[in-house]
Chimera marker file (.cmm) of the C-alpha trace (Angstrom):
<marker_set name="trace">
<marker id="1" x="5.035" y="-6.866" z="-29.909" r="1" g="1" b="0" radius="0.5"/>
<marker id="2" x="2.263" y="-4.762" z="-31.413" r="1" g="1" b="0" radius="0.5"/>
<marker id="3" x="3.822" y="-5.103" z="-34.864" r="1" g="1" b="0" radius="0.5"/>
<marker id="4" x="4.017" y="-8.889" z="-34.487" r="1" g="1" b="0" radius="0.5"/>
<marker id="5" x="0.691" y="-9.659" z="-32.761" r="1" g="1" b="0" radius="0.5"/>
<marker id="6" x="-1.441" y="-6.554" z="-33.318" r="1" g="1" b="0" radius="0.5"/>
<marker id="7" x="-2.748" y="-4.018" z="-30.832" r="1" g="1" b="0" radius="0.5"/>
<marker id="8" x="-5.958" y="-5.889" z="-29.883" r="1" g="1" b="0" radius="0.5"/>
<marker id="9" x="-3.994" y="-8.995" z="-28.875" r="1" g="1" b="0" radius="0.5"/>
<marker id="10" x="-1.417" y="-7.021" z="-26.874" r="1" g="1" b="0" radius="0.5"/>
<marker id="11" x="-4.150" y="-5.033" z="-25.113" r="1" g="1" b="0" radius="0.5"/>
<marker id="12" x="-6.038" y="-8.250" z="-24.313" r="1" g="1" b="0" radius="0.5"/>
<marker id="13" x="-2.956" y="-9.799" z="-22.718" r="1" g="1" b="0" radius="0.5"/>
<marker id="14" x="-2.198" y="-6.610" z="-20.778" r="1" g="1" b="0" radius="0.5"/>
<marker id="15" x="-5.762" y="-6.742" z="-19.386" r="1" g="1" b="0" radius="0.5"/>
<marker id="16" x="-5.304" y="-10.441" z="-18.577" r="1" g="1" b="0" radius="0.5"/>
<marker id="17" x="-2.133" y="-9.699" z="-16.577" r="1" g="1" b="0" radius="0.5"/>
<marker id="18" x="-3.957" y="-7.014" z="-14.578" r="1" g="1" b="0" radius="0.5"/>
<marker id="19" x="-7.068" y="-9.164" z="-14.063" r="1" g="1" b="0" radius="0.5"/>
<marker id="20" x="-4.875" y="-12.020" z="-12.856" r="1" g="1" b="0" radius="0.5"/>
<marker id="21" x="-3.091" y="-9.709" z="-10.411" r="1" g="1" b="0" radius="0.5"/>
<marker id="22" x="-6.411" y="-8.404" z="-9.082" r="1" g="1" b="0" radius="0.5"/>
<marker id="23" x="-7.668" y="-11.956" z="-8.566" r="1" g="1" b="0" radius="0.5"/>
<marker id="24" x="-4.413" y="-12.916" z="-6.819" r="1" g="1" b="0" radius="0.5"/>
<marker id="25" x="-4.800" y="-9.987" z="-4.398" r="1" g="1" b="0" radius="0.5"/>
<marker id="26" x="-8.466" y="-10.907" z="-3.881" r="1" g="1" b="0" radius="0.5"/>
<marker id="27" x="-7.280" y="-14.342" z="-2.685" r="1" g="1" b="0" radius="0.5"/>
<marker id="28" x="-5.087" y="-12.532" z="-0.137" r="1" g="1" b="0" radius="0.5"/>
<marker id="29" x="-8.075" y="-10.415" z="0.891" r="1" g="1" b="0" radius="0.5"/>
<marker id="30" x="-10.198" y="-13.581" z="1.222" r="1" g="1" b="0" radius="0.5"/>
<marker id="31" x="-7.849" y="-14.752" z="3.986" r="1" g="1" b="0" radius="0.5"/>
<marker id="32" x="-7.833" y="-11.397" z="5.832" r="1" g="1" b="0" radius="0.5"/>
<marker id="33" x="-9.986" y="-10.003" z="8.611" r="1" g="1" b="0" radius="0.5"/>
<marker id="34" x="-10.328" y="-6.399" z="9.673" r="1" g="1" b="0" radius="0.5"/>
<marker id="35" x="-7.052" y="-5.357" z="11.254" r="1" g="1" b="0" radius="0.5"/>
<marker id="36" x="-5.087" y="-2.325" z="12.339" r="1" g="1" b="0" radius="0.5"/>
<marker id="37" x="-1.590" y="-1.339" z="13.363" r="1" g="1" b="0" radius="0.5"/>
<marker id="38" x="0.234" y="1.749" z="14.568" r="1" g="1" b="0" radius="0.5"/>
<marker id="39" x="3.930" y="2.383" z="13.997" r="1" g="1" b="0" radius="0.5"/>
<marker id="40" x="5.875" y="5.048" z="15.861" r="1" g="1" b="0" radius="0.5"/>
<marker id="41" x="8.769" y="6.590" z="13.995" r="1" g="1" b="0" radius="0.5"/>
<marker id="42" x="12.010" y="7.640" z="15.680" r="1" g="1" b="0" radius="0.5"/>
<marker id="43" x="11.049" y="11.327" z="15.682" r="1" g="1" b="0" radius="0.5"/>
<marker id="44" x="7.736" y="10.572" z="17.432" r="1" g="1" b="0" radius="0.5"/>
<marker id="45" x="5.375" y="10.727" z="14.448" r="1" g="1" b="0" radius="0.5"/>
<marker id="46" x="2.841" y="7.912" z="14.058" r="1" g="1" b="0" radius="0.5"/>
<marker id="47" x="1.696" y="5.997" z="11.017" r="1" g="1" b="0" radius="0.5"/>
<marker id="48" x="-1.655" y="4.345" z="11.627" r="1" g="1" b="0" radius="0.5"/>
<marker id="49" x="-3.476" y="1.991" z="9.315" r="1" g="1" b="0" radius="0.5"/>
<marker id="50" x="-6.794" y="0.213" z="9.489" r="1" g="1" b="0" radius="0.5"/>
<marker id="51" x="-7.599" y="-2.434" z="6.900" r="1" g="1" b="0" radius="0.5"/>
<marker id="52" x="-11.310" y="-3.163" z="6.498" r="1" g="1" b="0" radius="0.5"/>
<marker id="53" x="-12.309" y="-6.219" z="4.515" r="1" g="1" b="0" radius="0.5"/>
<marker id="54" x="-15.519" y="-6.541" z="2.523" r="1" g="1" b="0" radius="0.5"/>
<marker id="55" x="-15.782" y="-10.317" z="2.173" r="1" g="1" b="0" radius="0.5"/>
<marker id="56" x="-18.768" y="-10.145" z="-0.182" r="1" g="1" b="0" radius="0.5"/>
<marker id="57" x="-17.090" y="-7.774" z="-2.649" r="1" g="1" b="0" radius="0.5"/>
<marker id="58" x="-13.640" y="-9.324" z="-2.056" r="1" g="1" b="0" radius="0.5"/>
<marker id="59" x="-12.203" y="-5.841" z="-1.556" r="1" g="1" b="0" radius="0.5"/>
<marker id="60" x="-10.272" y="-4.067" z="1.165" r="1" g="1" b="0" radius="0.5"/>
<marker id="61" x="-10.038" y="-0.486" z="2.336" r="1" g="1" b="0" radius="0.5"/>
<marker id="62" x="-6.640" y="0.625" z="3.590" r="1" g="1" b="0" radius="0.5"/>
<marker id="63" x="-7.233" y="3.700" z="5.742" r="1" g="1" b="0" radius="0.5"/>
<marker id="64" x="-4.387" y="5.810" z="7.117" r="1" g="1" b="0" radius="0.5"/>
<marker id="65" x="-6.681" y="8.075" z="9.155" r="1" g="1" b="0" radius="0.5"/>
<marker id="66" x="-5.020" y="8.901" z="12.467" r="1" g="1" b="0" radius="0.5"/>
<marker id="67" x="-1.557" y="9.182" z="10.958" r="1" g="1" b="0" radius="0.5"/>
<marker id="68" x="0.410" y="12.181" z="12.227" r="1" g="1" b="0" radius="0.5"/>
<marker id="69" x="-0.100" y="15.500" z="10.496" r="1" g="1" b="0" radius="0.5"/>
<marker id="70" x="2.348" y="16.860" z="7.974" r="1" g="1" b="0" radius="0.5"/>
<marker id="71" x="5.736" y="17.175" z="9.682" r="1" g="1" b="0" radius="0.5"/>
<marker id="72" x="8.013" y="20.231" z="9.847" r="1" g="1" b="0" radius="0.5"/>
<marker id="73" x="10.893" y="17.837" z="9.101" r="1" g="1" b="0" radius="0.5"/>
<marker id="74" x="11.516" y="16.064" z="5.801" r="1" g="1" b="0" radius="0.5"/>
<marker id="75" x="9.861" y="12.795" z="6.944" r="1" g="1" b="0" radius="0.5"/>
<marker id="76" x="6.749" y="13.384" z="4.869" r="1" g="1" b="0" radius="0.5"/>
<marker id="77" x="5.931" y="10.979" z="2.057" r="1" g="1" b="0" radius="0.5"/>
<marker id="78" x="4.068" y="12.083" z="-1.073" r="1" g="1" b="0" radius="0.5"/>
<marker id="79" x="0.787" y="10.272" z="-1.624" r="1" g="1" b="0" radius="0.5"/>
<marker id="80" x="2.149" y="8.233" z="-4.588" r="1" g="1" b="0" radius="0.5"/>
<marker id="81" x="4.912" y="6.868" z="-2.331" r="1" g="1" b="0" radius="0.5"/>
<marker id="82" x="2.284" y="5.725" z="0.168" r="1" g="1" b="0" radius="0.5"/>
<marker id="83" x="0.234" y="4.121" z="-2.620" r="1" g="1" b="0" radius="0.5"/>
<marker id="84" x="3.364" y="2.341" z="-3.858" r="1" g="1" b="0" radius="0.5"/>
<marker id="85" x="3.952" y="0.962" z="-0.355" r="1" g="1" b="0" radius="0.5"/>
<marker id="86" x="0.391" y="-0.430" z="-0.309" r="1" g="1" b="0" radius="0.5"/>
<marker id="87" x="0.945" y="-1.980" z="-3.740" r="1" g="1" b="0" radius="0.5"/>
<marker id="88" x="4.223" y="-3.526" z="-2.573" r="1" g="1" b="0" radius="0.5"/>
<marker id="89" x="2.844" y="-4.911" z="0.701" r="1" g="1" b="0" radius="0.5"/>
<marker id="90" x="-0.152" y="-6.588" z="-0.914" r="1" g="1" b="0" radius="0.5"/>
<marker id="91" x="1.942" y="-7.914" z="-3.809" r="1" g="1" b="0" radius="0.5"/>
<marker id="92" x="4.363" y="-9.486" z="-1.316" r="1" g="1" b="0" radius="0.5"/>
<marker id="93" x="1.432" y="-11.270" z="0.356" r="1" g="1" b="0" radius="0.5"/>
<marker id="94" x="0.488" y="-12.958" z="-2.953" r="1" g="1" b="0" radius="0.5"/>
<marker id="95" x="1.712" y="-16.550" z="-3.233" r="1" g="1" b="0" radius="0.5"/>
<marker id="96" x="1.405" y="-16.622" z="-7.019" r="1" g="1" b="0" radius="0.5"/>
<marker id="97" x="4.249" y="-15.735" z="-9.363" r="1" g="1" b="0" radius="0.5"/>
<marker id="98" x="2.846" y="-12.557" z="-10.911" r="1" g="1" b="0" radius="0.5"/>
<marker id="99" x="4.471" y="-9.340" z="-12.086" r="1" g="1" b="0" radius="0.5"/>
<marker id="100" x="3.832" y="-6.243" z="-10.020" r="1" g="1" b="0" radius="0.5"/>
<marker id="101" x="1.256" y="-4.149" z="-11.849" r="1" g="1" b="0" radius="0.5"/>
<marker id="102" x="-1.685" y="-1.821" z="-11.313" r="1" g="1" b="0" radius="0.5"/>
<marker id="103" x="-4.094" y="-4.761" z="-11.180" r="1" g="1" b="0" radius="0.5"/>
<marker id="104" x="-2.798" y="-5.477" z="-7.668" r="1" g="1" b="0" radius="0.5"/>
<marker id="105" x="-4.517" y="-2.301" z="-6.456" r="1" g="1" b="0" radius="0.5"/>
<marker id="106" x="-7.816" y="-2.912" z="-8.255" r="1" g="1" b="0" radius="0.5"/>
<marker id="107" x="-9.567" y="-4.488" z="-5.225" r="1" g="1" b="0" radius="0.5"/>
<marker id="108" x="-8.040" y="-2.003" z="-2.751" r="1" g="1" b="0" radius="0.5"/>
<marker id="109" x="-9.375" y="1.413" z="-1.787" r="1" g="1" b="0" radius="0.5"/>
<marker id="110" x="-6.767" y="3.653" z="-0.177" r="1" g="1" b="0" radius="0.5"/>
<marker id="111" x="-7.631" y="6.527" z="2.154" r="1" g="1" b="0" radius="0.5"/>
<marker id="112" x="-4.834" y="8.985" z="2.910" r="1" g="1" b="0" radius="0.5"/>
<marker id="113" x="-5.813" y="12.053" z="4.943" r="1" g="1" b="0" radius="0.5"/>
<marker id="114" x="-4.819" y="15.351" z="3.329" r="1" g="1" b="0" radius="0.5"/>
<marker id="115" x="-2.101" y="17.355" z="5.083" r="1" g="1" b="0" radius="0.5"/>
<marker id="116" x="-0.959" y="14.217" z="6.908" r="1" g="1" b="0" radius="0.5"/>
<marker id="117" x="2.656" y="13.107" z="6.729" r="1" g="1" b="0" radius="0.5"/>
<marker id="118" x="1.514" y="10.674" z="4.001" r="1" g="1" b="0" radius="0.5"/>
<marker id="119" x="-0.104" y="13.359" z="1.864" r="1" g="1" b="0" radius="0.5"/>
<marker id="120" x="1.729" y="16.591" z="2.617" r="1" g="1" b="0" radius="0.5"/>
<marker id="121" x="1.122" y="19.890" z="0.909" r="1" g="1" b="0" radius="0.5"/>
<marker id="122" x="3.632" y="22.391" z="-0.418" r="1" g="1" b="0" radius="0.5"/>
<marker id="123" x="6.054" y="23.521" z="0.923" r="1" g="1" b="0" radius="0.5"/>
<marker id="124" x="6.534" y="20.372" z="3.053" r="1" g="1" b="0" radius="0.5"/>
<marker id="125" x="9.876" y="18.641" z="2.615" r="1" g="1" b="0" radius="0.5"/>
<marker id="126" x="9.648" y="15.015" z="1.478" r="1" g="1" b="0" radius="0.5"/>
<marker id="127" x="13.209" y="13.811" z="0.912" r="1" g="1" b="0" radius="0.5"/>
<marker id="128" x="13.240" y="11.260" z="3.786" r="1" g="1" b="0" radius="0.5"/>
<marker id="129" x="9.689" y="10.199" z="2.938" r="1" g="1" b="0" radius="0.5"/>
<marker id="130" x="10.874" y="8.328" z="-0.118" r="1" g="1" b="0" radius="0.5"/>
<marker id="131" x="13.117" y="6.098" z="1.999" r="1" g="1" b="0" radius="0.5"/>
<marker id="132" x="12.508" y="6.260" z="5.742" r="1" g="1" b="0" radius="0.5"/>
<marker id="133" x="8.792" y="6.952" z="5.777" r="1" g="1" b="0" radius="0.5"/>
<marker id="134" x="7.943" y="4.569" z="2.942" r="1" g="1" b="0" radius="0.5"/>
<marker id="135" x="9.691" y="1.768" z="4.861" r="1" g="1" b="0" radius="0.5"/>
<marker id="136" x="7.739" y="2.716" z="7.994" r="1" g="1" b="0" radius="0.5"/>
<marker id="137" x="4.482" y="2.598" z="5.996" r="1" g="1" b="0" radius="0.5"/>
<marker id="138" x="5.439" y="-0.846" z="4.710" r="1" g="1" b="0" radius="0.5"/>
<marker id="139" x="6.280" y="-2.033" z="8.233" r="1" g="1" b="0" radius="0.5"/>
<marker id="140" x="2.939" y="-0.704" z="9.470" r="1" g="1" b="0" radius="0.5"/>
<marker id="141" x="1.071" y="-2.517" z="6.708" r="1" g="1" b="0" radius="0.5"/>
<marker id="142" x="2.926" y="-5.770" z="7.373" r="1" g="1" b="0" radius="0.5"/>
<marker id="143" x="2.139" y="-5.336" z="11.079" r="1" g="1" b="0" radius="0.5"/>
<marker id="144" x="-1.564" y="-5.005" z="10.313" r="1" g="1" b="0" radius="0.5"/>
<marker id="145" x="-1.409" y="-7.981" z="7.951" r="1" g="1" b="0" radius="0.5"/>
<marker id="146" x="0.280" y="-10.085" z="10.636" r="1" g="1" b="0" radius="0.5"/>
<marker id="147" x="3.434" y="-10.536" z="8.572" r="1" g="1" b="0" radius="0.5"/>
<marker id="148" x="5.791" y="-8.471" z="10.746" r="1" g="1" b="0" radius="0.5"/>
<marker id="149" x="6.269" y="-7.786" z="14.411" r="1" g="1" b="0" radius="0.5"/>
<marker id="150" x="8.643" y="-5.137" z="15.738" r="1" g="1" b="0" radius="0.5"/>
<marker id="151" x="11.576" y="-6.326" z="17.797" r="1" g="1" b="0" radius="0.5"/>
<marker id="152" x="11.365" y="-5.539" z="21.473" r="1" g="1" b="0" radius="0.5"/>
<marker id="153" x="14.326" y="-4.141" z="23.347" r="1" g="1" b="0" radius="0.5"/>
<marker id="154" x="15.853" y="-6.678" z="25.762" r="1" g="1" b="0" radius="0.5"/>
<link id1="1" id2="2" r="1" g="1" b="0" radius="0.2"/>
<link id1="2" id2="3" r="1" g="1" b="0" radius="0.2"/>
<link id1="3" id2="4" r="1" g="1" b="0" radius="0.2"/>
<link id1="4" id2="5" r="1" g="1" b="0" radius="0.2"/>
<link id1="5" id2="6" r="1" g="1" b="0" radius="0.2"/>
<link id1="6" id2="7" r="1" g="1" b="0" radius="0.2"/>
<link id1="7" id2="8" r="1" g="1" b="0" radius="0.2"/>
<link id1="8" id2="9" r="1" g="1" b="0" radius="0.2"/>
<link id1="9" id2="10" r="1" g="1" b="0" radius="0.2"/>
<link id1="10" id2="11" r="1" g="1" b="0" radius="0.2"/>
<link id1="11" id2="12" r="1" g="1" b="0" radius="0.2"/>
<link id1="12" id2="13" r="1" g="1" b="0" radius="0.2"/>
<link id1="13" id2="14" r="1" g="1" b="0" radius="0.2"/>
<link id1="14" id2="15" r="1" g="1" b="0" radius="0.2"/>
<link id1="15" id2="16" r="1" g="1" b="0" radius="0.2"/>
<link id1="16" id2="17" r="1" g="1" b="0" radius="0.2"/>
<link id1="17" id2="18" r="1" g="1" b="0" radius="0.2"/>
<link id1="18" id2="19" r="1" g="1" b="0" radius="0.2"/>
<link id1="19" id2="20" r="1" g="1" b="0" radius="0.2"/>
<link id1="20" id2="21" r="1" g="1" b="0" radius="0.2"/>
<link id1="21" id2="22" r="1" g="1" b="0" radius="0.2"/>
<link id1="22" id2="23" r="1" g="1" b="0" radius="0.2"/>
<link id1="23" id2="24" r="1" g="1" b="0" radius="0.2"/>
<link id1="24" id2="25" r="1" g="1" b="0" radius="0.2"/>
<link id1="25" id2="26" r="1" g="1" b="0" radius="0.2"/>
<link id1="26" id2="27" r="1" g="1" b="0" radius="0.2"/>
<link id1="27" id2="28" r="1" g="1" b="0" radius="0.2"/>
<link id1="28" id2="29" r="1" g="1" b="0" radius="0.2"/>
<link id1="29" id2="30" r="1" g="1" b="0" radius="0.2"/>
<link id1="30" id2="31" r="1" g="1" b="0" radius="0.2"/>
<link id1="31" id2="32" r="1" g="1" b="0" radius="0.2"/>
<link id1="32" id2="33" r="1" g="1" b="0" radius="0.2"/>
<link id1="33" id2="34" r="1" g="1" b="0" radius="0.2"/>
<link id1="34" id2="35" r="1" g="1" b="0" radius="0.2"/>
<link id1="35" id2="36" r="1" g="1" b="0" radius="0.2"/>
<link id1="36" id2="37" r="1" g="1" b="0" radius="0.2"/>
<link id1="37" id2="38" r="1" g="1" b="0" radius="0.2"/>
<link id1="38" id2="39" r="1" g="1" b="0" radius="0.2"/>
<link id1="39" id2="40" r="1" g="1" b="0" radius="0.2"/>
<link id1="40" id2="41" r="1" g="1" b="0" radius="0.2"/>
<link id1="41" id2="42" r="1" g="1" b="0" radius="0.2"/>
<link id1="42" id2="43" r="1" g="1" b="0" radius="0.2"/>
<link id1="43" id2="44" r="1" g="1" b="0" radius="0.2"/>
<link id1="44" id2="45" r="1" g="1" b="0" radius="0.2"/>
<link id1="45" id2="46" r="1" g="1" b="0" radius="0.2"/>
<link id1="46" id2="47" r="1" g="1" b="0" radius="0.2"/>
<link id1="47" id2="48" r="1" g="1" b="0" radius="0.2"/>
<link id1="48" id2="49" r="1" g="1" b="0" radius="0.2"/>
<link id1="49" id2="50" r="1" g="1" b="0" radius="0.2"/>
<link id1="50" id2="51" r="1" g="1" b="0" radius="0.2"/>
<link id1="51" id2="52" r="1" g="1" b="0" radius="0.2"/>
<link id1="52" id2="53" r="1" g="1" b="0" radius="0.2"/>
<link id1="53" id2="54" r="1" g="1" b="0" radius="0.2"/>
<link id1="54" id2="55" r="1" g="1" b="0" radius="0.2"/>
<link id1="55" id2="56" r="1" g="1" b="0" radius="0.2"/>
<link id1="56" id2="57" r="1" g="1" b="0" radius="0.2"/>
<link id1="57" id2="58" r="1" g="1" b="0" radius="0.2"/>
<link id1="58" id2="59" r="1" g="1" b="0" radius="0.2"/>
<link id1="59" id2="60" r="1" g="1" b="0" radius="0.2"/>
<link id1="60" id2="61" r="1" g="1" b="0" radius="0.2"/>
<link id1="61" id2="62" r="1" g="1" b="0" radius="0.2"/>
<link id1="62" id2="63" r="1" g="1" b="0" radius="0.2"/>
<link id1="63" id2="64" r="1" g="1" b="0" radius="0.2"/>
<link id1="64" id2="65" r="1" g="1" b="0" radius="0.2"/>
<link id1="65" id2="66" r="1" g="1" b="0" radius="0.2"/>
<link id1="66" id2="67" r="1" g="1" b="0" radius="0.2"/>
<link id1="67" id2="68" r="1" g="1" b="0" radius="0.2"/>
<link id1="68" id2="69" r="1" g="1" b="0" radius="0.2"/>
<link id1="69" id2="70" r="1" g="1" b="0" radius="0.2"/>
<link id1="70" id2="71" r="1" g="1" b="0" radius="0.2"/>
<link id1="71" id2="72" r="1" g="1" b="0" radius="0.2"/>
<link id1="72" id2="73" r="1" g="1" b="0" radius="0.2"/>
<link id1="73" id2="74" r="1" g="1" b="0" radius="0.2"/>
<link id1="74" id2="75" r="1" g="1" b="0" radius="0.2"/>
<link id1="75" id2="76" r="1" g="1" b="0" radius="0.2"/>
<link id1="76" id2="77" r="1" g="1" b="0" radius="0.2"/>
<link id1="77" id2="78" r="1" g="1" b="0" radius="0.2"/>
<link id1="78" id2="79" r="1" g="1" b="0" radius="0.2"/>
<link id1="79" id2="80" r="1" g="1" b="0" radius="0.2"/>
<link id1="80" id2="81" r="1" g="1" b="0" radius="0.2"/>
<link id1="81" id2="82" r="1" g="1" b="0" radius="0.2"/>
<link id1="82" id2="83" r="1" g="1" b="0" radius="0.2"/>
<link id1="83" id2="84" r="1" g="1" b="0" radius="0.2"/>
<link id1="84" id2="85" r="1" g="1" b="0" radius="0.2"/>
<link id1="85" id2="86" r="1" g="1" b="0" radius="0.2"/>
<link id1="86" id2="87" r="1" g="1" b="0" radius="0.2"/>
<link id1="87" id2="88" r="1" g="1" b="0" radius="0.2"/>
<link id1="88" id2="89" r="1" g="1" b="0" radius="0.2"/>
<link id1="89" id2="90" r="1" g="1" b="0" radius="0.2"/>
<link id1="90" id2="91" r="1" g="1" b="0" radius="0.2"/>
<link id1="91" id2="92" r="1" g="1" b="0" radius="0.2"/>
<link id1="92" id2="93" r="1" g="1" b="0" radius="0.2"/>
<link id1="93" id2="94" r="1" g="1" b="0" radius="0.2"/>
<link id1="94" id2="95" r="1" g="1" b="0" radius="0.2"/>
<link id1="95" id2="96" r="1" g="1" b="0" radius="0.2"/>
<link id1="96" id2="97" r="1" g="1" b="0" radius="0.2"/>
<link id1="97" id2="98" r="1" g="1" b="0" radius="0.2"/>
<link id1="98" id2="99" r="1" g="1" b="0" radius="0.2"/>
<link id1="99" id2="100" r="1" g="1" b="0" radius="0.2"/>
<link id1="100" id2="101" r="1" g="1" b="0" radius="0.2"/>
<link id1="101" id2="102" r="1" g="1" b="0" radius="0.2"/>
<link id1="102" id2="103" r="1" g="1" b="0" radius="0.2"/>
<link id1="103" id2="104" r="1" g="1" b="0" radius="0.2"/>
<link id1="104" id2="105" r="1" g="1" b="0" radius="0.2"/>
<link id1="105" id2="106" r="1" g="1" b="0" radius="0.2"/>
<link id1="106" id2="107" r="1" g="1" b="0" radius="0.2"/>
<link id1="107" id2="108" r="1" g="1" b="0" radius="0.2"/>
<link id1="108" id2="109" r="1" g="1" b="0" radius="0.2"/>
<link id1="109" id2="110" r="1" g="1" b="0" radius="0.2"/>
<link id1="110" id2="111" r="1" g="1" b="0" radius="0.2"/>
<link id1="111" id2="112" r="1" g="1" b="0" radius="0.2"/>
<link id1="112" id2="113" r="1" g="1" b="0" radius="0.2"/>
<link id1="113" id2="114" r="1" g="1" b="0" radius="0.2"/>
<link id1="114" id2="115" r="1" g="1" b="0" radius="0.2"/>
<link id1="115" id2="116" r="1" g="1" b="0" radius="0.2"/>
<link id1="116" id2="117" r="1" g="1" b="0" radius="0.2"/>
<link id1="117" id2="118" r="1" g="1" b="0" radius="0.2"/>
<link id1="118" id2="119" r="1" g="1" b="0" radius="0.2"/>
<link id1="119" id2="120" r="1" g="1" b="0" radius="0.2"/>
<link id1="120" id2="121" r="1" g="1" b="0" radius="0.2"/>
<link id1="121" id2="122" r="1" g="1" b="0" radius="0.2"/>
<link id1="122" id2="123" r="1" g="1" b="0" radius="0.2"/>
<link id1="123" id2="124" r="1" g="1" b="0" radius="0.2"/>
<link id1="124" id2="125" r="1" g="1" b="0" radius="0.2"/>
<link id1="125" id2="126" r="1" g="1" b="0" radius="0.2"/>
<link id1="126" id2="127" r="1" g="1" b="0" radius="0.2"/>
<link id1="127" id2="128" r="1" g="1" b="0" radius="0.2"/>
<link id1="128" id2="129" r="1" g="1" b="0" radius="0.2"/>
<link id1="129" id2="130" r="1" g="1" b="0" radius="0.2"/>
<link id1="130" id2="131" r="1" g="1" b="0" radius="0.2"/>
<link id1="131" id2="132" r="1" g="1" b="0" radius="0.2"/>
<link id1="132" id2="133" r="1" g="1" b="0" radius="0.2"/>
<link id1="133" id2="134" r="1" g="1" b="0" radius="0.2"/>
<link id1="134" id2="135" r="1" g="1" b="0" radius="0.2"/>
<link id1="135" id2="136" r="1" g="1" b="0" radius="0.2"/>
<link id1="136" id2="137" r="1" g="1" b="0" radius="0.2"/>
<link id1="137" id2="138" r="1" g="1" b="0" radius="0.2"/>
<link id1="138" id2="139" r="1" g="1" b="0" radius="0.2"/>
<link id1="139" id2="140" r="1" g="1" b="0" radius="0.2"/>
<link id1="140" id2="141" r="1" g="1" b="0" radius="0.2"/>
<link id1="141" id2="142" r="1" g="1" b="0" radius="0.2"/>
<link id1="142" id2="143" r="1" g="1" b="0" radius="0.2"/>
<link id1="143" id2="144" r="1" g="1" b="0" radius="0.2"/>
<link id1="144" id2="145" r="1" g="1" b="0" radius="0.2"/>
<link id1="145" id2="146" r="1" g="1" b="0" radius="0.2"/>
<link id1="146" id2="147" r="1" g="1" b="0" radius="0.2"/>
<link id1="147" id2="148" r="1" g="1" b="0" radius="0.2"/>
<link id1="148" id2="149" r="1" g="1" b="0" radius="0.2"/>
<link id1="149" id2="150" r="1" g="1" b="0" radius="0.2"/>
<link id1="150" id2="151" r="1" g="1" b="0" radius="0.2"/>
<link id1="151" id2="152" r="1" g="1" b="0" radius="0.2"/>
<link id1="152" id2="153" r="1" g="1" b="0" radius="0.2"/>
<link id1="153" id2="154" r="1" g="1" b="0" radius="0.2"/>
</marker_set>
């Protein structure tokens, strides 16, 4: 593409794609209000999220403060996995047909407490965090966003 159109043109379109994604997520944020959700995992650990909306700036803060500390099991998720779950959840809430890209996170500030199960430190095991815990983070985010409700036992 660079050979055909030149670097300035390709860079301009890459910026356009990210700007468009950021604006699409801002439209999601425009429809949100402050919200929170807590999700208990099978082993008893909790994922907690609070989403604070700044209507004037058209930005949101996704805060995982209150999430369980780093676990002795392998149900910890590295911080990038948690960030990816935030990216995914907000991208899913967008009605527009846009590619997933870093622009989706531009209007979102993410707070992940250190030494929590969502930002563990060495030598914490993280193997289940990439699958089990990331899905739990996504469920928690969708719960806060009002897009998912856990099933109740009969």
